[in-house]
FIKOLZA-1660 file (N, C-alpha, C; in steps of 0.1 Angstrom, whole numbers, plus 5000, padded with zeros to 4 digits):
% residues 60
   i   px   py   pz ch aa at
   1 1935 6172 7914  A  M  N
   1 1924 6180 7914  A  M CA
   1 1926 6195 7907  A  M  C
   2 1914 6199 7900  A  R  N
   2 1920 6209 7893  A  R CA
   2 1913 6219 7903  A  R  C
   3 1925 6232 7896  A  L  N
   3 1920 6244 7908  A  L CA
   3 1905 6249 7907  A  L  C
   4 1898 6251 7896  A  V  N
   4 1890 6255 7894  A  V CA
   4 1879 6248 7906  A  V  C
   5 1881 6234 7906  A  E  N
   5 1874 6226 7916  A  E CA
   5 1874 6230 7928  A  E  C
   6 1889 6232 7933  A  R  N
   6 1891 6234 7947  A  R CA
   6 1886 6252 7950  A  R  C
   7 1882 6262 7943  A  Y  N
   7 1877 6275 7945  A  Y CA
   7 1864 6270 7944  A  Y  C
   8 1858 6258 7937  A  Q  N
   8 1843 6255 7941  A  Q CA
   8 1838 6251 7955  A  Q  C
   9 1851 6244 7961  A  E  N
   9 1848 6238 7974  A  E CA
   9 1851 6248 7983  A  E  C
  10 1857 6257 7981  A  A  N
  10 1861 6270 7990  A  A CA
  10 1848 6275 7993  A  A  C
  11 1839 6277 7978  A  A  N
  11 1826 6288 7978  A  A CA
  11 1818 6282 7985  A  A  C
  12 1816 6269 7983  A  R  N
  12 1805 6263 7990  A  R CA
  12 1805 6263 8005  A  R  C
  13 1820 6261 8008  A  T  N
  13 1819 6258 8025  A  T CA
  13 1820 6276 8030  A  T  C
  14 1823 6286 8023  A  M  N
  14 1820 6300 8027  A  M CA
  14 1803 6304 8026  A  M  C
  15 1796 6297 8016  A  I  N
  15 1783 6301 8015  A  I CA
  15 1776 6292 8029  A  I  C
  16 1781 6279 8030  A  A  N
  16 1776 6271 8040  A  A CA
  16 1777 6277 8052  A  A  C
  17 1789 6286 8053  A  A  N
  17 1792 6296 8069  A  A CA
  17 1780 6303 8072  A  A  C
  18 1782 6314 8060  A  A  N
  18 1769 6328 8060  A  A CA
  18 1758 6321 8058  A  A  C
  19 1751 6308 8056  A  R  N
  19 1741 6304 8056  A  R CA
  19 1738 6298 8074  A  R  C
  20 1747 6295 8079  A  G  N
  20 1749 6290 8094  A  G CA
  20 1746 6303 8104  A  G  C
  21 1753 6313 8095  A  F  N
  21 1754 6323 8106  A  F CA
  21 1742 6330 8106  A  F  C
  22 1734 6330 8094  A  V  N
  22 1721 6335 8092  A  V CA
  22 1711 6328 8103  A  V  C
  23 1713 6314 8099  A  A  N
  23 1704 6305 8108  A  A CA
  23 1704 6307 8125  A  A  C
  24 1714 6308 8130  A  Q  N
  24 1720 6311 8142  A  Q CA
  24 1712 6323 8145  A  Q  C
  25 1714 6336 8134  A  T  N
  25 1707 6349 8142  A  T CA
  25 1693 6346 8141  A  T  C
  26 1686 6336 8131  A  A  N
  26 1673 6341 8134  A  A CA
  26 1667 6325 8145  A  A  C
  27 1676 6322 8150  A  L  N
  27 1671 6311 8162  A  L CA
  27 1672 6317 8173  A  L  C
  28 1687 6325 8179  A  F  N
  28 1689 6328 8193  A  F CA
  28 1694 6341 8191  A  F  C
  29 1686 6349 8183  A  G  N
  29 1686 6366 8183  A  G CA
  29 1701 6372 8177  A  G  C
  30 1703 6384 8181  A  D  N
  30 1713 6390 8173  A  D CA
  30 1726 6385 8178  A  D  C
  31 1737 6380 8168  A  T  N
  31 1748 6373 8171  A  T CA
  31 1761 6383 8166  A  T  C
  32 1771 6384 8170  A  S  N
  32 1782 6397 8167  A  S CA
  32 1787 6396 8154  A  S  C
  33 1790 6403 8146  A  V  N
  33 1797 6400 8133  A  V CA
  33 1812 6394 8135  A  V  C
  34 1817 6403 8148  A  E  N
  34 1831 6396 8148  A  E CA
  34 1832 6386 8155  A  E  C
  35 1823 6375 8163  A  V  N
  35 1821 6363 8166  A  V CA
  35 1821 6355 8151  A  V  C
  36 1817 6357 8145  A  F  N
  36 1811 6349 8130  A  F CA
  36 1825 6349 8125  A  F  C
  37 1836 6362 8121  A  H  N
  37 1845 6363 8116  A  H CA
  37 1857 6356 8124  A  H  C
  38 1857 6359 8136  A  D  N
  38 1871 6352 8140  A  D CA
  38 1870 6337 8143  A  D  C
  39 1856 6331 8142  A  G  N
  39 1857 6317 8143  A  G CA
  39 1856 6312 8129  A  G  C
  40 1853 6318 8117  A  L  N
  40 1855 6318 8106  A  L CA
  40 1874 6317 8104  A  L  C
  41 1878 6327 8108  A  R  N
  41 1893 6324 8104  A  R CA
  41 1901 6317 8111  A  R  C
  42 1892 6313 8123  A  G  N
  42 1904 6302 8131  A  G CA
  42 1901 6289 8123  A  G  C
  43 1890 6287 8119  A  L  N
  43 1887 6273 8111  A  L CA
  43 1892 6274 8099  A  L  C
  44 1898 6286 8089  A  M  N
  44 1905 6286 8079  A  M CA
  44 1920 6281 8081  A  M  C
  45 1922 6287 8094  A  S  N
  45 1936 6286 8092  A  S CA
  45 1942 6273 8102  A  S  C
  46 1930 6266 8105  A  L  N
  46 1935 6252 8108  A  L CA
  46 1941 6244 8095  A  L  C
  47 1951 6235 8098  A  G  N
  47 1959 6227 8092  A  G CA
  47 1954 6212 8091  A  G  C
  48 1948 6207 8082  A  G  N
  48 1943 6195 8083  A  G CA
  48 1951 6189 8076  A  G  C
  49 1948 6170 8076  A  P  N
  49 1953 6162 8069  A  P CA
  49 1951 6166 8054  A  P  C
  50 1961 6162 8047  A  A  N
  50 1961 6168 8030  A  A CA
  50 1955 6155 8026  A  A  C
  51 1943 6155 8017  A  R  N
  51 1938 6149 8009  A  R CA
  51 1945 6142 7998  A  R  C
  52 1945 6128 7997  A  S  N
  52 1952 6124 7987  A  S CA
  52 1948 6129 7971  A  S  C
  53 1950 6129 7966  A  E  N
  53 1952 6134 7949  A  E CA
  53 1948 6124 7942  A  E  C
  54 1940 6120 7933  A  P  N
  54 1943 6108 7920  A  P CA
  54 1959 6110 7913  A  P  C
  55 1964 6099 7917  A  G  N
  55 1975 6101 7907  A  G CA
  55 1987 6105 7911  A  G  C
  56 1985 6112 7926  A  G  N
  56 1999 6115 7933  A  G CA
  56 2003 6108 7941  A  G  C
  57 2014 6109 7947  A  S  N
  57 2021 6104 7957  A  S CA
  57 2014 6103 7972  A  S  C
  58 2014 6095 7977  A  Q  N
  58 2006 6097 7991  A  Q CA
  58 2021 6094 8002  A  Q  C
  59 2031 6105 8000  A  A  N
  59 2040 6101 8009  A  A CA
  59 2038 6105 8024  A  A  C
  60 2040 6098 8035  A  G  N
  60 2035 6105 8052  A  G CA
  60 2044 6094 8059  A  G  C
% end
């Protein structure tokens, strides 16, 4: 996967998270930005299983 595609995936994820924050605020009232910040930071720091890349090795 090319580097540009990885940035596009990250950008889409960030936009989706921001939209979710806006929707939550509209539905449930005032929501602390700190809660959003801490939750997003926690999600981004989680290590997930590595996706196999086309043509790459699948050691594991």
